[in-house]
N, C-alpha and C positions, 0 to 999 in steps of 0.2 A: 325208388321211383319217384321217377323226374315231374316238376309238376303240371300237369296239362298245360295248362296257359303257357310256359317256359319253351315247354315244346311249340307249342302252334307258335309262338313268337321267333323263333328259331327258323321255323318254317319260312314266314311270312319275309324274313330278312335275308334270309338265304336266298328267297324267289326272284327278291327285285335283286340283290348285291350281285345273281347271276345273270340277271335280265330277262329274265323270263319269267314276270310279270311284271304289270304298277302292280301299287302300293292298294290300289282299292278292289284288286283281282283278288289278288296275293291275301287279302282279310276277310274277302269271302266263302277264297277255297278252307281257309284255314276255321273259321267259324262254325262253318258246314258240318267238322267234324269234332265240333265241342257242343256238347249239351246244357252246360252251366254257363248261364248266361253273365255267371260271373265271371268264370274264367275267360269267357270271351271280350268281355271288358278288358281284365286285366291281358289279353293278348295283344289284343289292339293297342291299348295305351303305352306297354313296350316296345312296340313295335314300330311304332310311330314316334314316339320318344327317343328312340336308337337314330330314326334316319334321323330327324328332325335336329340333333345335337352329334353326330355321326363324325364331324368335322372336332368338335375336341374330342371327343373321344377317343378318334384317331393318335390327337396327340396324347394325351397324358398317356396311354398303351404305348405309341411309342416309343418317350419317354421312360415311364415305369421298366419295360420291356427290354431298354437297352438296344432297341435296334428298330430300321425301320418298320414300318404294317407292311408294306411289301413284302417280304423275306417271310411275313408268319401267312399259313396256309387260310385260303377264304374262308375256309368253314371255320375254327380257329378266329382269325380275325374277328366274324360274325356274333360265334359264340362271345368273346370276348367283350363285343359291343355291347348286348344287351344285358350284358351281368351289369358291365360299368356303371350305364345309363341307371340298372335298379338302385347298384350305392348309390350313386350322386344324386338322384331325382326322386324317387322313390323312399318313403321314409316309413312307411307302414311294412316296403318290404322286408326279412332281418335277413342282414350282411351272411348270417352262415348258409345260409337254404342258400341265398339265390347263390353261393359263392360252391356250394355240396351240388345241387345242380348243373352248376356248366362246369365244372369235373366231369359228371354223368352223362351231361351233355357230347362233349368231344367222343369222351368212350362210343357215344351212340354217333356217330358221326365218324365213325373210323379209325378214331387220329387219338387214340387212345396214350401211345409214346408222347404227344403235348400235357395230357392233363398235370404232371408234375408245372411244368411252366406255366399252364390256366392257373390252378393253384394259387400258383408265389405271386405273380404278377397281381391277384384278384386282392390275396390278402395284404399286400404293401398298399395299392389304394386304395383301398376299406381302409389302412391306418391316417391316412395322408389326407383324404378330405378335405381338409381344412387349408391344406396349401400344395393346392394341386401348379403343375406345372404349366399352365397356360398364361400366355400375352395380359397386361394389366391393362387398366383402361388406360388409355392416353392424357396427360395431364401437360399435353401441351400440342403444336403443330406439325407435329413430325409427320409425315405422309406413309412410310414405312410400317410404322409401331401402330398406325393408326388404321391401316389392314389388316396388318398381322389378328388386333384384336377386335374387326369387325368380321374378317372372314376366319377365324382360326376359336375366339374363347366366344361369340356371337356362331359362329358356326354356320356362315353361309361363305358361294366361292367366293371367290375373291374378285371375279373379276365383275358379275353381280355389284357386290356392295362398293365395288370405285366406280361403275356407273351412277348409282345411288350417290356417292359423297360428293362425285363432281356433278351434279345438280342439285341437289339440294339441300346438302354441309352435311358434317358430323352429328349435331344429333338429331335429325330428321334423319340420318342413316340407322344409325342406333337405337332410335325408338321404332322407324320399321324392319330391324334385324328381331330387335326383341319383340316384338306385336306377332312376328312368323314364327320365333320359337313360345308359344303360349298357346296353348289348349285353345281350340277352335270348340266355339256353343254349339247347340242345335238350335239351330234357325227353321224356322217355317213357314210361311207364306199360305196362307187363310184362301181358301177355295172359294170366291164369294159368289161365286156360279151356286152356292149353296146356303151360303150360312156369312157369319159374317165374324169382324174378328173379336170382339166382346161373346157374341157367343161361344166362338170358339175357345177364350178363355177362360167362361167360367164352365163348360164343358171340358176340360182338361180337367182343371181345379174341380170338379165331383169324381174327378178319378184317381185323383190325389198325386199331380201335377201341375207344376207352379212356372207360371210364364211371366212375363213383362212384355211390353208391347217396344217394336224395334223402334229404333227413335229417325229415322228416313225413310223406313218405308212403310206407308200405309197400311199395308195390312200381312206386314209380320209381327213373327210372335218367337223372342227368345226362351227356352227353355230354360229353365234355374232348376227343376230336381223333378224328378219323376223323367220315364223316357214315353213318348209319344208314341212311339214306334210300336209299342210290347202293347197299347192300351185298343180299348174294343172297337175306339172310331180309325185308328189308321189305315183299314181298309175299305171304308165309307165314300173317301174322296174329299173330303171337309179338308185336306189340309197338305200339303207336298213338301218336302224336305229342300231348301233353297235358299244359300248366301244375304243377306240383305242387300247387299251390292249389284248381284245379279236382279233381283228383286224390282231393284230399282230401271234396272232397263226397259222392260215393256213400257214404260211410263215414259221414255222420250220415245214409244214409237207415238203413242198419243192416237190411237186406235179410236175407234166411236161406230154408234151403230151404223151397219151400213156400205163400211168400209168392204174393198178389196184386198187382202191379204197373203202377201208370201212373206212365209216364215221359212227361211234357207238354211239347214242345219241345224233342225231345232232336236233334237233329241237333248236328252230325255221328256221336253216337254213344258217346263215349268212354264216360259215363258209366255209359250204355247197359249196354253189355258189364261195365263192373265190377260195377252190383249184379249182372247176370249170372252173372258170377263168382262170386259173395257167396251166391249160393243154390244154388252147385256145378250150377248148370242146370237146378233142376228146380225146380216153380213155370211164373210167366206174369207176361211184362212188355210188356203194350201202353205201345211207342212212338211215340208222334208228333209229326209237324210238320205247316207248311199251305201250304208251299210247291215245286212241284214237286221244281227243283235241292236242294232239302235233303231231302227223301223222297226222292231217290234216292243220295244222298250217306247215308244213315243206314242206306238198304236195301245200300250195298255196306260200311261197315262192320260188321254183325251178319253180312253173307254171308261176308266174309273171316274176323273173330273165331271165326266153327265153333259158333257157339251156337244150337240149338235150340229157348229155351225165350221169346223174341222175337219178336213179331209186331207189322206195322210196320200203323200204321194212317192216312193223310193226315185230318188234321183241326186245325180253327183253333181254340186255348184259349179266345179271346175269346170264343168263340159257346158254345152251349147242345155241349158233349161226344157223342159217341153212344153211350154207356155208362151202362147201371144202377149204383148205390152198390155196391160189390163188392168193389172194392178194398181189402187190407190195407194197404198203402204206397202213394205220391204223392211225385212229385216234380216241384217245378217249379223249372227251372231258367231263369226267365224271361229274354227281350230284353232290355234294359237299355242304356244309357249306354255301358256299356263301361270308366267314367272309375278302373277296377281293372288297367285291362290296359295302360294306355300304352306301358310297358315294349318291349312287342309290338307296339302299332298308336298311333304314335306322330300318325297323322294325326286320331285322334277327338279331340286337344287340341286342333286347329284345326275342326272339324268340330259340336264338339260345343257348345253353348250353355246359361247357366244356367236361361233360359227351356222348355229342355225334357224338364226335370229333371217337372215335375208332368205333363205329357199322358203322361210316361211311365210316370209312380207310375201314374195311370188305368186307363194300358191292362194293368196289372202286377196291380195292384188288382183290374180285371175275370177278367183268368186266372187269377188265385187263386182269384175265387168261383165260376167252373164248376170249378175238378178239388177243391173242398171235396167241390162237389155229390155227385158221383158217387165220394165216399171212404165205404166201409163203418163203421157204427156202431163205433168203439175203433180207427179206421184212423188211421195216423200218417202226416201230412202235410209234407214239407220246404220253404221256399223258401228259394230262392236266386239270389244273381247276381255280374255279378264289375264291381261300383260302388263305390265307393267313400263315395258318400253317402244320409245319413241318408234324401232323401226316398224311395228306392227302397227301402228296409231295414230300419230298425227303427222307421221311422215310420208304413211302409207297412204292418206286424205291428199294430203297434196299431188302426192303423186298420181293419182287418180284423177286430180282435179287438172293437172296440168297435161292428164291427156284428152279430159273430155270435154269440151267446151261445152256438151248439152246439159250440164251439173253443175251448180253452185251449193256452195253450204248454206244451209236452213238455219235460223234460231230453233234451238229444242221446242218441245213442249214446256209448257212452265208443268213445275214437278213442285206440287205440294209441302206447305209448311218449311220443317228445315230443312227440306233435302236444295231447296234453290242454292243456296249458296258452296252447291257443289258443282255448279258449273260455271267454268272458267272463259277467263277473258274471249277466248275464242267461241264459246259459243259451246262448247262439248261438255260431255258429261266426263268426272275423273272424280272418283276416289282414291284418297291416298291414307294409306294406314297410319304412319305417324303426326295425320293433320287429322284425322276423322273415324280412326280405331276399323274400319273398313279394308278388306280386299282392294287391291288395285284394278280396277276397272276401267274401264275407257268407251264412249258414245259417243260419236259425232251423227249430224242432220246431213242430211244431204237432197235434193229438189234437184229434180229434173225437168228443162226448161216444156212450157208450154206448147212451144212452139214446134219441137221433135215431135219427128213422125219416124 
């Protein structure tokens, strides 16, 4: 019998590779069929790790199999990928069990004739784990060997690491890729409408869940052991899962009691709740999203959080919004490439292409214009993304300001404590994995002229 976790991991990797689902949706579907929490955790670890290290795995498989991976059946390639990942990165997994399950998976996938190849390739890789055919870390300035190391050995798209190399240099690009290849910790934001960070930490401690404070975000906790999502506190709206860099964006908005706020593209709602908490639940927040499932998720978050100042509106931010220009503050957390979150979403490395950036930036520009139109004179608009790339960030802001004389850059709200240095010389929030140990986020503030009509 094949281990249930390996069957589930294969189904996840196959769904992502075939373009039927992204990683979060594929994982959610697989976990629904696993009753044991340990199997769920292992399936997630195998599938996520396989996608994270895909380029390096493919190089090893191709060299050992003595054929291009493009000549392997897609099902067999995915079986080899997830098993090589286990052999190379999961010391607690017995090699013989992983290889035997891979051979049986080939039969289960209707590729029984490929079972001898699977067996031979995997056993050879298992024997030579200490001498893998991967590009070595360069010891000089040769650009090609540097890019081979970053893109193959550290498993990132060549076009992306080439951009990082040109902007920040080799040491930073290497640290960035290594950051993305490390499993992300579970990070939560405490719902300060209902409790405090210290009280939440103590409550979790009583349930055997250990946490430590986030370094930059004032209301965050990093889980160091245990799983708060399985605790009795999980359904009470006392905390929400949210990466630390993402928690900083609502701080940039600087909301205060009495504000009239637009949160465009608001789902899943973590930033909405943070802004409502900063307003002490006094004022008004219109939280919008366009797709039905996203609106439903947003509604659940708002309901669970217990805020009364938020109203949900289904609206498309690329089109004229159904509001008058009355908002004193607005946040556009724009849909983007997600290239700043590759640590948590490694499948994006292989789904995104450099050519995607221009069309994404065009859509973001349209959204920014629509949100700007409903901002009141003198109001402040914060534009943010979880992208690392300039086309979606600073260049887009420059493009917007060149066409809108009624807007100018504004200093962002003063960030607390250690977060203050994350504001760059242009006045934008920018988090960098190699420098800050956070996902790559960007946020800039704009103010509308008080003379605007």
